Each structure stands twice: as structure tokens, then as C-alpha cells.
Z-matrix of the N, CA and C atoms (Angstrom, degrees):
N
C 1 1.466
C 2 1.521 1 110.76
N 3 1.300 2 116.90 1 146.09
C 4 1.454 3 120.09 2 178.54
C 5 1.519 4 110.42 3 -79.66
N 6 1.317 5 116.80 4 145.19
C 7 1.446 6 120.75 5 171.42
C 8 1.524 7 109.12 6 -72.71
N 9 1.341 8 116.11 7 159.80
C 10 1.463 9 119.52 8 179.14
C 11 1.524 10 111.69 9 -60.37
N 12 1.349 11 116.13 10 -38.51
C 13 1.462 12 119.77 11 -179.92
C 14 1.524 13 111.15 12 -64.43
N 15 1.329 14 116.42 13 -41.90
C 16 1.455 15 119.95 14 -178.77
C 17 1.531 16 110.78 15 -68.75
N 18 1.332 17 115.58 16 -39.99
C 19 1.468 18 119.23 17 177.58
C 20 1.528 19 110.55 18 -62.42
N 21 1.327 20 116.09 19 -44.75
C 22 1.467 21 119.86 20 179.44
C 23 1.521 22 111.11 21 -62.67
N 24 1.332 23 116.34 22 -37.67
C 25 1.455 24 120.45 23 179.53
C 26 1.523 25 111.01 24 -64.13
N 27 1.314 26 117.20 25 -41.55
C 28 1.460 27 120.87 26 -179.12
C 29 1.522 28 111.44 27 -68.48
N 30 1.324 29 116.74 28 -40.20
C 31 1.461 30 119.15 29 176.99
C 32 1.520 31 110.83 30 -67.14
N 33 1.316 32 116.16 31 -36.24
C 34 1.459 33 119.32 32 175.94
C 35 1.510 34 111.84 33 -62.83
N 36 1.337 35 116.72 34 -43.87
C 37 1.469 36 121.14 35 176.69
C 38 1.519 37 110.63 36 -59.10
N 39 1.314 38 115.31 37 -44.18
C 40 1.460 39 119.75 38 -178.66
C 41 1.523 40 111.11 39 -60.15
N 42 1.318 41 116.81 40 -49.14
C 43 1.459 42 120.99 41 -177.36
C 44 1.526 43 111.62 42 -64.60
N 45 1.330 44 116.29 43 -43.55
C 46 1.466 45 120.18 44 178.70
C 47 1.527 46 109.93 45 -63.75
N 48 1.329 47 116.57 46 -43.96
C 49 1.460 48 120.30 47 -178.49
C 50 1.520 49 112.56 48 -63.36
N 51 1.324 50 117.45 49 -43.43
C 52 1.466 51 120.24 50 -179.38
C 53 1.525 52 111.81 51 -68.80
N 54 1.338 53 116.04 52 -39.84
C 55 1.466 54 119.17 53 177.36
C 56 1.524 55 110.59 54 -63.42
N 57 1.318 56 116.76 55 -44.84
C 58 1.458 57 120.59 56 179.75
C 59 1.524 58 110.99 57 -66.60
N 60 1.318 59 117.22 58 -34.02
C 61 1.464 60 121.27 59 177.93
C 62 1.534 61 110.20 60 -62.02
N 63 1.351 62 115.88 61 -48.70
C 64 1.454 63 119.13 62 179.21
C 65 1.517 64 111.88 63 -62.11
N 66 1.340 65 116.90 64 -41.25
C 67 1.461 66 121.96 65 177.69
C 68 1.521 67 110.77 66 -61.11
N 69 1.337 68 116.78 67 -48.87
C 70 1.459 69 121.40 68 -177.31
C 71 1.526 70 111.08 69 -64.34
N 72 1.311 71 116.34 70 -42.57
C 73 1.456 72 119.94 71 -178.64
C 74 1.527 73 110.82 72 -63.38
N 75 1.330 74 116.29 73 -39.65
C 76 1.458 75 119.89 74 179.64
C 77 1.525 76 111.96 75 -68.23
N 78 1.330 77 117.97 76 -30.53
C 79 1.464 78 119.60 77 175.13
C 80 1.523 79 110.49 78 -59.94
N 81 1.326 80 116.76 79 -40.76
C 82 1.466 81 119.70 80 178.30
C 83 1.523 82 111.30 81 -67.99
N 84 1.327 83 116.21 82 -37.28
C 85 1.469 84 119.26 83 175.89
C 86 1.526 85 109.87 84 -60.99
N 87 1.328 86 116.97 85 -45.70
C 88 1.461 87 121.21 86 -177.23
C 89 1.528 88 112.90 87 -71.34
N 90 1.328 89 117.45 88 -19.43
C 91 1.466 90 119.99 89 174.98
C 92 1.528 91 112.02 90 -68.50
N 93 1.341 92 116.35 91 -22.66
C 94 1.472 93 122.39 92 174.51
C 95 1.524 94 112.91 93 56.36
N 96 1.335 95 115.27 94 42.54
C 97 1.461 96 120.51 95 177.40
C 98 1.526 97 112.27 96 -113.99
N 99 1.317 98 116.65 97 1.49
C 100 1.457 99 121.73 98 -171.64
C 101 1.519 100 109.33 99 114.46
N 102 1.313 101 117.12 100 145.00
C 103 1.465 102 121.98 101 -173.76
C 104 1.522 103 110.48 102 -134.83
N 105 1.344 104 115.94 103 173.61
C 106 1.452 105 121.30 104 -178.35
C 107 1.519 106 112.69 105 -67.40
N 108 1.324 107 117.64 106 163.69
C 109 1.471 108 121.45 107 -173.09
C 110 1.527 109 114.84 108 -54.90
N 111 1.334 110 118.00 109 -47.96
C 112 1.455 111 119.39 110 -177.92
C 113 1.529 112 111.49 111 -67.37
N 114 1.317 113 117.18 112 -33.08
C 115 1.462 114 120.13 113 176.06
C 116 1.523 115 111.27 114 -70.37
N 117 1.335 116 117.09 115 -35.65
C 118 1.464 117 120.11 116 175.23
C 119 1.525 118 109.39 117 -59.56
N 120 1.329 119 116.18 118 -43.76
C 121 1.465 120 119.69 119 178.69
C 122 1.520 121 110.68 120 -63.37
N 123 1.337 122 117.64 121 -47.30
C 124 1.460 123 120.81 122 -179.52
C 125 1.523 124 111.27 123 -61.10
N 126 1.324 125 116.00 124 -40.57
C 127 1.464 126 119.77 125 179.73
C 128 1.522 127 110.87 126 -66.38
N 129 1.327 128 116.55 127 -42.47
C 130 1.463 129 120.07 128 178.53
C 131 1.520 130 111.96 129 -61.84
N 132 1.333 131 116.56 130 -45.48
C 133 1.469 132 120.37 131 178.04
C 134 1.522 133 110.42 132 -63.44
N 135 1.335 134 116.72 133 -40.10
C 136 1.457 135 121.00 134 178.93
C 137 1.527 136 111.09 135 -61.41
N 138 1.321 137 116.50 136 -44.64
C 139 1.461 138 120.57 137 -179.70
C 140 1.527 139 111.52 138 -63.64
N 141 1.319 140 116.68 139 -38.99
C 142 1.465 141 120.51 140 -176.87
C 143 1.520 142 112.36 141 -78.58
N 144 1.333 143 116.90 142 -32.53
C 145 1.462 144 120.63 143 -173.59
C 146 1.521 145 114.00 144 -96.86
N 147 1.337 146 116.31 145 -22.86
C 148 1.448 147 120.03 146 -174.40
C 149 1.519 148 113.72 147 83.87
N 150 1.316 149 117.77 148 -0.17
C 151 1.462 150 121.50 149 177.20
C 152 1.525 151 110.08 150 -76.09
N 153 1.322 152 116.21 151 153.42
C 154 1.454 153 120.58 152 177.86
C 155 1.523 154 110.51 153 -62.79
N 156 1.331 155 115.53 154 143.79
C 157 1.470 156 121.26 155 -178.99
C 158 1.530 157 111.36 156 -55.79
N 159 1.331 158 116.55 157 -48.04
C 160 1.458 159 119.44 158 -178.43
C 161 1.505 160 112.90 159 -63.40
N 162 1.329 161 117.09 160 -37.82
C 163 1.463 162 120.80 161 177.27
C 164 1.519 163 110.61 162 -64.14
N 165 1.329 164 116.69 163 -41.58
C 166 1.465 165 120.30 164 178.08
C 167 1.525 166 110.27 165 -62.48
N 168 1.340 167 117.38 166 -40.36
C 169 1.466 168 120.52 167 177.21
C 170 1.517 169 110.50 168 -57.71
N 171 1.333 170 117.13 169 -45.00
C 172 1.465 171 120.60 170 179.66
C 173 1.527 172 111.49 171 -65.33
N 174 1.330 173 116.52 172 -40.56
C 175 1.468 174 119.81 173 179.57
C 176 1.530 175 110.81 174 -64.38
N 177 1.331 176 116.57 175 -43.44
C 178 1.469 177 119.72 176 178.29
C 179 1.521 178 110.05 177 -61.83
N 180 1.338 179 117.01 178 -42.45
C 181 1.461 180 119.88 179 177.09
C 182 1.514 181 111.70 180 -58.34
N 183 1.334 182 117.29 181 -41.10
C 184 1.463 183 121.15 182 178.47
C 185 1.525 184 111.02 183 -65.20
N 186 1.333 185 117.43 184 -43.26
C 187 1.463 186 120.80 185 179.17
C 188 1.530 187 111.39 186 -63.39
N 189 1.339 188 116.11 187 -40.73
C 190 1.469 189 119.24 188 176.84
C 191 1.527 190 110.03 189 -63.29
N 192 1.323 191 116.03 190 -38.04
C 193 1.467 192 120.38 191 179.46
C 194 1.525 193 110.77 192 -62.73
N 195 1.325 194 117.94 193 -35.46
C 196 1.465 195 120.70 194 178.10
C 197 1.528 196 111.30 195 -64.64
N 198 1.344 197 116.59 196 -30.21
C 199 1.464 198 119.51 197 178.14
C 200 1.527 199 110.51 198 -67.66
N 201 1.341 200 116.59 199 -20.71
C 202 1.467 201 119.39 200 176.84
C 203 1.525 202 111.92 201 -59.69
N 204 1.327 203 117.89 202 -27.92
C 205 1.469 204 120.65 203 -172.59
C 206 1.527 205 111.53 204 -60.52
N 207 1.355 206 119.26 205 -55.37
C 208 1.475 207 117.39 206 177.53
C 209 1.524 208 113.21 207 -67.31
N 210 1.341 209 116.85 208 -22.07
C 211 1.465 210 119.63 209 178.23
C 212 1.525 211 112.12 210 -84.49
N 213 1.340 212 116.22 211 -3.91
C 214 1.470 213 123.21 212 176.73
C 215 1.529 214 112.43 213 59.58
N 216 1.314 215 114.74 214 41.75
C 217 1.454 216 120.79 215 174.07
C 218 1.525 217 109.02 216 -95.80
N 219 1.323 218 116.28 217 145.71
C 220 1.455 219 120.75 218 -178.38
C 221 1.526 220 109.95 219 -112.02
N 222 1.333 221 117.42 220 120.28
C 223 1.466 222 119.24 221 179.72
C 224 1.522 223 111.64 222 -76.31
N 225 1.316 224 115.57 223 153.26
C 226 1.453 225 121.85 224 171.15
C 227 1.514 226 109.35 225 -107.22
N 228 1.304 227 116.27 226 178.58
C 229 1.463 228 119.63 227 178.50
C 230 1.523 229 110.55 228 -61.10
N 231 1.330 230 116.97 229 -33.33
C 232 1.458 231 120.52 230 177.53
C 233 1.515 232 111.69 231 -64.83
N 234 1.332 233 117.41 232 -34.12
C 235 1.464 234 121.42 233 178.12
C 236 1.525 235 110.36 234 -64.38
N 237 1.326 236 116.03 235 -46.75
C 238 1.463 237 120.82 236 -177.77
C 239 1.525 238 111.11 237 -66.79
N 240 1.333 239 116.72 238 -41.93
C 241 1.459 240 119.59 239 178.75
C 242 1.524 241 111.24 240 -67.66
N 243 1.327 242 116.49 241 -32.35
C 244 1.471 243 120.49 242 174.95
C 245 1.523 244 110.28 243 -57.48
N 246 1.334 245 116.12 244 -47.12
C 247 1.461 246 121.02 245 -179.32
C 248 1.521 247 111.21 246 -62.54
N 249 1.322 248 117.08 247 -37.01
C 250 1.461 249 121.15 248 -175.80
C 251 1.526 250 113.99 249 -81.99
N 252 1.329 251 117.68 250 -35.73
C 253 1.458 252 120.36 251 -165.42
C 254 1.525 253 115.30 252 -100.24
N 255 1.322 254 117.92 253 -35.94
C 256 1.465 255 118.82 254 -173.19
C 257 1.525 256 111.06 255 -60.54
N 258 1.322 257 117.31 256 -50.84
C 259 1.452 258 120.12 257 179.34
C 260 1.520 259 113.07 258 -64.06
N 261 1.343 260 115.85 259 -33.58
C 262 1.465 261 119.93 260 178.72
C 263 1.518 262 110.82 261 -63.14
N 264 1.332 263 117.10 262 -46.06
C 265 1.461 264 120.04 263 179.18
C 266 1.526 265 111.89 264 -73.29
N 267 1.317 266 117.17 265 -28.10
C 268 1.467 267 119.21 266 171.27
C 269 1.527 268 110.19 267 -58.06
N 270 1.327 269 115.53 268 -50.41
C 271 1.458 270 119.37 269 -174.83
C 272 1.526 271 111.66 270 -66.42
N 273 1.318 272 117.81 271 -39.43
C 274 1.458 273 120.36 272 176.67
C 275 1.526 274 111.10 273 -59.14
N 276 1.329 275 115.57 274 -41.78
C 277 1.466 276 120.15 275 -179.90
C 278 1.519 277 111.29 276 -67.73
N 279 1.330 278 116.85 277 -40.63
C 280 1.466 279 120.42 278 178.63
C 281 1.525 280 110.30 279 -60.54
N 282 1.321 281 117.05 280 -38.24
C 283 1.464 282 120.12 281 177.93
C 284 1.530 283 111.88 282 -67.46
N 285 1.336 284 116.39 283 -32.52
C 286 1.464 285 120.33 284 -172.32
C 287 1.526 286 113.78 285 -93.31
N 288 1.336 287 117.38 286 -28.67
C 289 1.471 288 121.16 287 -173.51
C 290 1.526 289 109.34 288 -113.78
N 291 1.324 290 118.47 289 110.29
C 292 1.464 291 120.56 290 179.06
C 293 1.529 292 111.34 291 -78.89
N 294 1.309 293 115.69 292 162.70
C 295 1.464 294 120.44 293 172.20
C 296 1.528 295 108.42 294 -70.24
N 297 1.333 296 118.19 295 122.80
C 298 1.471 297 119.46 296 -176.19
C 299 1.520 298 111.97 297 -73.74
N 300 1.321 299 114.43 298 158.10
C 301 1.461 300 120.40 299 172.90
C 302 1.533 301 108.77 300 -81.81
N 303 1.319 302 116.19 301 144.17
C 304 1.460 303 119.89 302 176.19
C 305 1.517 304 112.21 303 93.45
N 306 1.320 305 114.62 304 136.57
C 307 1.461 306 120.76 305 -177.07
C 308 1.525 307 111.97 306 -64.78
N 309 1.329 308 117.20 307 -42.21
C 310 1.458 309 119.97 308 -178.10
C 311 1.527 310 111.14 309 -60.91
N 312 1.328 311 117.22 310 -43.99
C 313 1.463 312 120.62 311 179.21
C 314 1.515 313 110.96 312 -62.55
N 315 1.307 314 117.63 313 -37.55
C 316 1.471 315 120.86 314 179.02
C 317 1.524 316 111.07 315 -69.51
N 318 1.335 317 117.04 316 -38.69
C 319 1.464 318 120.31 317 176.96
C 320 1.529 319 110.45 318 -63.07
N 321 1.327 320 116.42 319 -44.12
C 322 1.469 321 120.32 320 179.17
C 323 1.523 322 111.04 321 -64.06
N 324 1.335 323 117.06 322 -39.28
C 325 1.464 324 120.08 323 178.13
C 326 1.525 325 110.65 324 -64.28
N 327 1.327 326 116.42 325 -42.39
C 328 1.464 327 119.98 326 178.47
C 329 1.526 328 110.55 327 -63.14
N 330 1.334 329 116.85 328 -45.55
C 331 1.464 330 120.78 329 -178.85
C 332 1.523 331 110.96 330 -61.77
N 333 1.340 332 116.88 331 -41.09
C 334 1.460 333 120.16 332 177.94
C 335 1.521 334 110.51 333 -63.13
N 336 1.331 335 116.53 334 -41.85
C 337 1.458 336 119.87 335 178.66
C 338 1.513 337 112.57 336 -63.48
N 339 1.322 338 117.27 337 -42.23
C 340 1.458 339 120.94 338 -178.86
C 341 1.522 340 111.24 339 -65.50
N 342 1.333 341 117.06 340 -42.94
C 343 1.460 342 120.37 341 178.81
C 344 1.529 343 111.31 342 -65.78
N 345 1.325 344 116.83 343 -43.98
C 346 1.457 345 120.38 344 178.78
C 347 1.521 346 112.00 345 -64.92
N 348 1.334 347 116.34 346 -33.99
C 349 1.461 348 119.58 347 177.99
C 350 1.525 349 111.08 348 -63.75
N 351 1.329 350 117.02 349 -40.80
C 352 1.459 351 120.45 350 178.23
C 353 1.524 352 110.57 351 -64.33
N 354 1.324 353 116.76 352 -41.16
C 355 1.469 354 120.28 353 177.50
C 356 1.518 355 110.45 354 -64.45
N 357 1.340 356 116.40 355 -44.57
C 358 1.463 357 120.60 356 179.71
C 359 1.523 358 111.29 357 -60.52
N 360 1.328 359 116.53 358 -40.24
C 361 1.463 360 120.59 359 178.76
C 362 1.524 361 110.48 360 -61.58
N 363 1.322 362 116.62 361 -44.66
C 364 1.454 363 119.75 362 178.18
C 365 1.516 364 112.39 363 -61.80
N 366 1.336 365 116.68 364 -36.44
C 367 1.467 366 120.20 365 -179.52
C 368 1.523 367 111.04 366 -67.45
N 369 1.342 368 116.67 367 -51.96
C 370 1.467 369 116.64 368 -173.86
C 371 1.530 370 112.85 369 -77.23
N 372 1.321 371 118.15 370 -31.37
C 373 1.463 372 119.33 371 175.25
C 374 1.531 373 110.11 372 -65.47
N 375 1.359 374 116.28 373 -37.10
C 376 1.456 375 120.21 374 178.75
C 377 1.510 376 113.53 375 -63.11
N 378 1.342 377 117.96 376 -21.28
C 379 1.463 378 120.61 377 176.86
C 380 1.527 379 111.61 378 -70.19
N 381 1.331 380 117.87 379 -23.47
C 382 1.474 381 123.50 380 176.14
C 383 1.519 382 112.13 381 53.42
N 384 1.339 383 116.01 382 50.31
C 385 1.466 384 120.65 383 -179.69
C 386 1.526 385 111.98 384 -118.02
N 387 1.312 386 116.62 385 21.09
C 388 1.456 387 120.39 386 176.59
C 389 1.512 388 111.66 387 127.06
N 390 1.315 389 115.88 388 139.33
C 391 1.463 390 121.49 389 179.27
C 392 1.514 391 110.72 390 -72.47
N 393 1.334 392 116.15 391 155.65
C 394 1.449 393 120.23 392 171.89
C 395 1.516 394 110.61 393 -67.13
N 396 1.343 395 117.97 394 159.41
C 397 1.469 396 119.94 395 -175.15
C 398 1.520 397 113.93 396 -58.89
N 399 1.331 398 118.12 397 -35.57
C 400 1.460 399 119.74 398 -177.70
C 401 1.522 400 111.38 399 -75.58
N 402 1.329 401 117.18 400 -35.57
C 403 1.465 402 119.59 401 174.57
C 404 1.521 403 110.95 402 -63.90
N 405 1.333 404 116.13 403 -41.14
C 406 1.460 405 119.25 404 177.78
C 407 1.512 406 112.50 405 -62.40
N 408 1.336 407 116.19 406 -33.75
C 409 1.459 408 120.06 407 175.61
C 410 1.521 409 110.45 408 -62.66
N 411 1.334 410 116.81 409 -43.81
C 412 1.469 411 120.39 410 -178.64
C 413 1.535 412 111.10 411 -65.83
N 414 1.327 413 116.71 412 -44.93
C 415 1.464 414 119.07 413 -179.71
C 416 1.520 415 110.60 414 -68.80
N 417 1.345 416 117.01 415 -32.29
C 418 1.461 417 119.82 416 176.36
C 419 1.512 418 112.26 417 -65.65
N 420 1.334 419 116.54 418 -43.13
C 421 1.463 420 119.95 419 176.32
C 422 1.520 421 110.71 420 -62.11
N 423 1.325 422 115.51 421 -35.90
C 424 1.466 423 119.82 422 178.51
C 425 1.531 424 111.27 423 -66.53
N 426 1.327 425 116.78 424 -46.44
C 427 1.463 426 119.90 425 -174.88
C 428 1.525 427 112.96 426 -75.99
N 429 1.354 428 117.53 427 -34.99
C 430 1.462 429 120.03 428 -175.80
C 431 1.526 430 113.00 429 -90.20
N 432 1.331 431 117.61 430 -35.32
C 433 1.463 432 120.83 431 -175.71
C 434 1.517 433 112.96 432 -108.44
N 435 1.322 434 116.60 433 -10.42
C 436 1.451 435 119.80 434 179.39
C 437 1.516 436 114.60 435 80.97
N 438 1.331 437 117.35 436 9.01
C 439 1.462 438 119.67 437 178.68
C 440 1.523 439 110.14 438 -69.92
N 441 1.339 440 118.46 439 135.48
C 442 1.469 441 118.56 440 167.55
C 443 1.521 442 109.66 441 -57.52
N 444 1.331 443 116.40 442 144.48
C 445 1.461 444 119.71 443 -175.06
C 446 1.523 445 111.31 444 -58.25
N 447 1.334 446 117.32 445 -39.82
C 448 1.463 447 118.70 446 -178.23
C 449 1.526 448 111.08 447 -66.30
N 450 1.348 449 117.46 448 -32.59
C 451 1.461 450 120.42 449 177.59
C 452 1.524 451 109.79 450 -68.17
N 453 1.337 452 116.80 451 -47.48
C 454 1.454 453 120.19 452 179.03
C 455 1.514 454 111.92 453 -59.06
N 456 1.342 455 116.48 454 -44.65
C 457 1.464 456 119.81 455 -179.81
C 458 1.525 457 110.66 456 -63.64
N 459 1.334 458 117.32 457 -44.12
C 460 1.462 459 120.55 458 -178.10
C 461 1.524 460 111.56 459 -63.09
N 462 1.323 461 116.56 460 -47.45
C 463 1.469 462 120.58 461 -178.86
C 464 1.519 463 110.99 462 -62.63
N 465 1.325 464 115.82 463 -49.79
C 466 1.463 465 119.76 464 -177.38
C 467 1.521 466 111.21 465 -62.64
N 468 1.331 467 117.70 466 -44.88
C 469 1.459 468 120.06 467 -176.27
C 470 1.524 469 112.17 468 -71.13
N 471 1.330 470 118.24 469 -31.14
C 472 1.466 471 119.62 470 174.54
C 473 1.524 472 110.89 471 -66.40
N 474 1.331 473 116.46 472 -41.26
C 475 1.470 474 120.29 473 177.87
C 476 1.525 475 110.29 474 -64.24
N 477 1.333 476 115.48 475 -45.48
C 478 1.472 477 120.80 476 179.58
C 479 1.528 478 110.66 477 -61.72
N 480 1.329 479 116.28 478 -44.28
C 481 1.462 480 121.10 479 -179.88
C 482 1.521 481 111.27 480 -61.91
N 483 1.326 482 116.22 481 -45.50
C 484 1.463 483 119.86 482 -179.43
C 485 1.526 484 110.98 483 -63.03
N 486 1.323 485 116.80 484 -43.06
C 487 1.463 486 120.33 485 -179.87
C 488 1.524 487 110.64 486 -63.72
N 489 1.337 488 116.56 487 -44.22
C 490 1.456 489 120.07 488 179.14
C 491 1.509 490 112.77 489 -64.02
N 492 1.325 491 116.98 490 -40.13
C 493 1.471 492 121.51 491 178.87
C 494 1.526 493 110.73 492 -63.75
N 495 1.338 494 116.61 493 -42.08
C 496 1.460 495 120.21 494 178.65
C 497 1.527 496 111.88 495 -64.56
N 498 1.336 497 116.27 496 -28.23
C 499 1.464 498 121.15 497 178.62
C 500 1.527 499 112.65 498 -84.32
N 501 1.342 500 116.65 499 -6.65
C 502 1.459 501 120.08 500 177.12
C 503 1.508 502 114.93 501 107.56
N 504 1.341 503 117.97 502 9.41
C 505 1.457 504 120.85 503 178.14
C 506 1.522 505 111.59 504 -66.70
N 507 1.328 506 116.08 505 157.08
C 508 1.465 507 122.96 506 -173.02
C 509 1.529 508 111.21 507 -83.75
N 510 1.322 509 116.14 508 103.56
C 511 1.462 510 122.81 509 174.38
C 512 1.523 511 107.68 510 -106.85
N 513 1.331 512 116.90 511 126.17
C 514 1.453 513 119.86 512 -177.85
C 515 1.513 514 111.09 513 -161.89
N 516 1.326 515 115.51 514 -158.65
C 517 1.460 516 119.94 515 -179.08
C 518 1.522 517 111.58 516 -62.79
N 519 1.325 518 116.25 517 -31.17
C 520 1.463 519 119.01 518 176.50
C 521 1.519 520 112.38 519 -63.03
N 522 1.327 521 116.60 520 -32.65
C 523 1.462 522 120.84 521 176.82
C 524 1.523 523 110.40 522 -63.62
N 525 1.330 524 115.70 523 -42.87
C 526 1.465 525 120.64 524 178.27
C 527 1.532 526 110.34 525 -65.34
N 528 1.334 527 116.28 526 -44.94
C 529 1.463 528 120.49 527 179.35
C 530 1.516 529 110.64 528 -60.96
N 531 1.332 530 116.65 529 -41.44
C 532 1.459 531 120.58 530 177.93
C 533 1.523 532 110.79 531 -61.16
N 534 1.325 533 116.60 532 -46.32
C 535 1.463 534 120.80 533 -178.39
C 536 1.525 535 111.82 534 -61.98
N 537 1.336 536 116.64 535 -37.94
C 538 1.462 537 120.65 536 -175.96
C 539 1.529 538 113.37 537 -82.63
N 540 1.333 539 117.94 538 -31.87
C 541 1.463 540 120.89 539 -167.71
C 542 1.524 541 114.70 540 -109.63
N 543 1.333 542 118.43 541 -28.12
C 544 1.468 543 119.47 542 -174.32
C 545 1.521 544 111.66 543 -61.45
N 546 1.324 545 117.09 544 -46.81
C 547 1.457 546 120.27 545 -179.86
C 548 1.514 547 113.41 546 -60.38
N 549 1.348 548 119.01 547 -54.17
C 550 1.465 549 119.90 548 178.53
C 551 1.527 550 113.53 549 -58.30
N 552 1.331 551 118.14 550 -39.28
C 553 1.465 552 119.98 551 178.78
C 554 1.527 553 110.74 552 -64.05
N 555 1.330 554 116.73 553 -42.18
C 556 1.467 555 119.79 554 178.86
C 557 1.525 556 111.82 555 -67.74
N 558 1.321 557 116.81 556 -31.61
C 559 1.459 558 119.62 557 176.30
C 560 1.530 559 111.27 558 -64.52
N 561 1.323 560 116.29 559 -25.32
C 562 1.461 561 120.34 560 175.69
C 563 1.521 562 111.77 561 -81.69
N 564 1.330 563 116.51 562 -43.63
C 565 1.464 564 119.27 563 -172.92
C 566 1.522 565 113.24 564 -79.06
N 567 1.317 566 118.39 565 -31.98
C 568 1.469 567 119.35 566 -176.27
C 569 1.527 568 111.61 567 -63.45
N 570 1.335 569 119.92 568 -54.67
C 571 1.477 570 117.65 569 179.57
C 572 1.517 571 112.61 570 -65.19
N 573 1.333 572 117.92 571 -33.56
C 574 1.456 573 120.33 572 179.96
C 575 1.520 574 111.07 573 -64.40
N 576 1.312 575 117.30 574 -51.56
C 577 1.459 576 120.88 575 -176.85
C 578 1.522 577 111.99 576 -76.29
N 579 1.330 578 117.29 577 -32.03
C 580 1.468 579 119.25 578 177.34
C 581 1.519 580 110.96 579 -68.46
N 582 1.338 581 117.33 580 -37.10
C 583 1.463 582 119.84 581 -179.77
C 584 1.519 583 110.67 582 -66.35
N 585 1.339 584 116.66 583 -33.28
C 586 1.461 585 119.57 584 178.43
C 587 1.523 586 111.88 585 -71.02
N 588 1.344 587 115.64 586 -24.28
C 589 1.457 588 118.59 587 179.77
C 590 1.515 589 112.16 588 -90.18
N 591 1.345 590 115.86 589 -9.55
C 592 1.455 591 119.02 590 -177.59
C 593 1.504 592 113.70 591 81.32
N 594 1.346 593 118.02 592 8.85
C 595 1.455 594 122.48 593 179.79
C 596 1.519 595 109.45 594 -106.78
N 597 1.312 596 116.32 595 151.06
C 598 1.456 597 120.41 596 175.54
C 599 1.521 598 109.21 597 -83.68
N 600 1.336 599 118.09 598 137.18
C 601 1.465 600 119.76 599 179.56
C 602 1.514 601 111.42 600 -68.59
N 603 1.337 602 116.14 601 150.47
C 604 1.446 603 120.78 602 174.89
C 605 1.518 604 109.66 603 -74.06
N 606 1.362 605 118.68 604 156.75
C 607 1.454 606 120.31 605 -171.84
C 608 1.514 607 115.23 606 -76.31
N 609 1.327 608 119.32 607 -13.34
C 610 1.451 609 119.92 608 -179.46
C 611 1.512 610 109.98 609 -123.57
N 612 1.318 611 114.66 610 161.68
C 613 1.462 612 121.57 611 -175.51
C 614 1.510 613 108.52 612 -122.79
N 615 1.316 614 117.13 613 145.63
C 616 1.454 615 120.19 614 179.37
C 617 1.526 616 110.26 615 -125.15
N 618 1.314 617 117.66 616 70.00
C 619 1.450 618 118.89 617 176.83
C 620 1.513 619 110.37 618 -86.78
N 621 1.355 620 119.46 619 61.08
C 622 1.443 621 121.48 620 -173.23
C 623 1.498 622 112.62 621 -147.52
N 624 1.241 623 118.93 622 35.77
C 625 1.417 624 122.32 623 179.15
C 626 1.460 625 114.21 624 61.48
N 627 0.912 626 115.38 625 79.31
C 628 1.402 627 126.78 626 172.42
C 629 1.409 628 116.54 627 2.87
């Protein structure tokens, strides 16, 4: 059984990690250079519906979580808080941080967001309190359909990206940078931060906006 102090520490890590994840992800959105596939979808839906970007992120997370049911995936408290908090902190950041003038400032903002997102992922994954909804979708496809995780992630994210782009989401060089760099950065931060917490890292990474 966990001690109360250890339990509190893990919940604290989870909350800090999810808040920082939403903040970091919104920095990349505000850089306006292109964003990750799930954010492209959320942005496209937001533009078409008039709903706030962060609210759309939370709604998409909830809808993805419902797909867990036929895939027989079980959410943890971290999964539920992911759905509730990431989009909320995204929207708070969007309200507070404007898109800067000048290409260099936007590149620096995007780079800061990408680095912080990798750190945030390592923090909340190290809490080991449940996978994010999109990671659970990938592992569910793997366990129920036999798809390799990388195949499931690639197929799903290409579909999501295409749908978001058709709806008007921002696809650009930042999208390419996210695709190439988010995974490797998280592969560095997850074992580093998980080892400091004494927890084993989960086998998949969700650097895609919760």
C-alpha cells in the first residue's frame, strides 16, 4: 500500500504535469506555425463550431475515452483528469499569451512549448495514475485488433490531421517539427523524470494534446 505522503506526491505530479502540458501545448498553438494532429482537429472544430479551443480539446478527449469501452480499456484517475484539465489550461494560456509579432519570436515560442510539453509528459506519465485518452486508444487497438502501436498511432493521427486540416486547422512547419521531435524528446524526459519519482514509465507516449 502507498503511504499518504507518496500518494499525495503522485497526485501532485499528475496535476502539475497536466497543467504544464496544457500550458505548453497552447504556447505552440499561439506560435501559429502549425500544431500537432489532435490540436489541428480541435482547432478546426473550434473554428467551425464557435466553441472555445480548450473546451473542444476536452470534448474530443471525452469522445476518445468513450471509444475505450468496446476496446475494453480501463481509465485511471489520471485519464479522467487528463480529459478535464488539459483543455482547461490550454484555454487559460490562450487567453493570457498572445501570438507574438515577428517570425523569430513565434519560433522561440513554439520551441519553448515543445520542450515544456516533453517535460510535462515526463512529469505526468511518471505519476503512473492512468494513460491519457489517446494513448489508451492506441494500446486498445493494439490489444483488441493486433495492430502494432506505431501503426495504430500513425493511422489515427493521419486521419485526425486530415479531418482537422479540412476543417481549417493550422497545418504548417510546426506540425512537421512536432511529428519529428515530440516523440524523441518525450523518450528522453519520461525515463529521466520517472526514475526520479521511483515509478516505471508507461510504454507509450502521448505528445498530442491530450
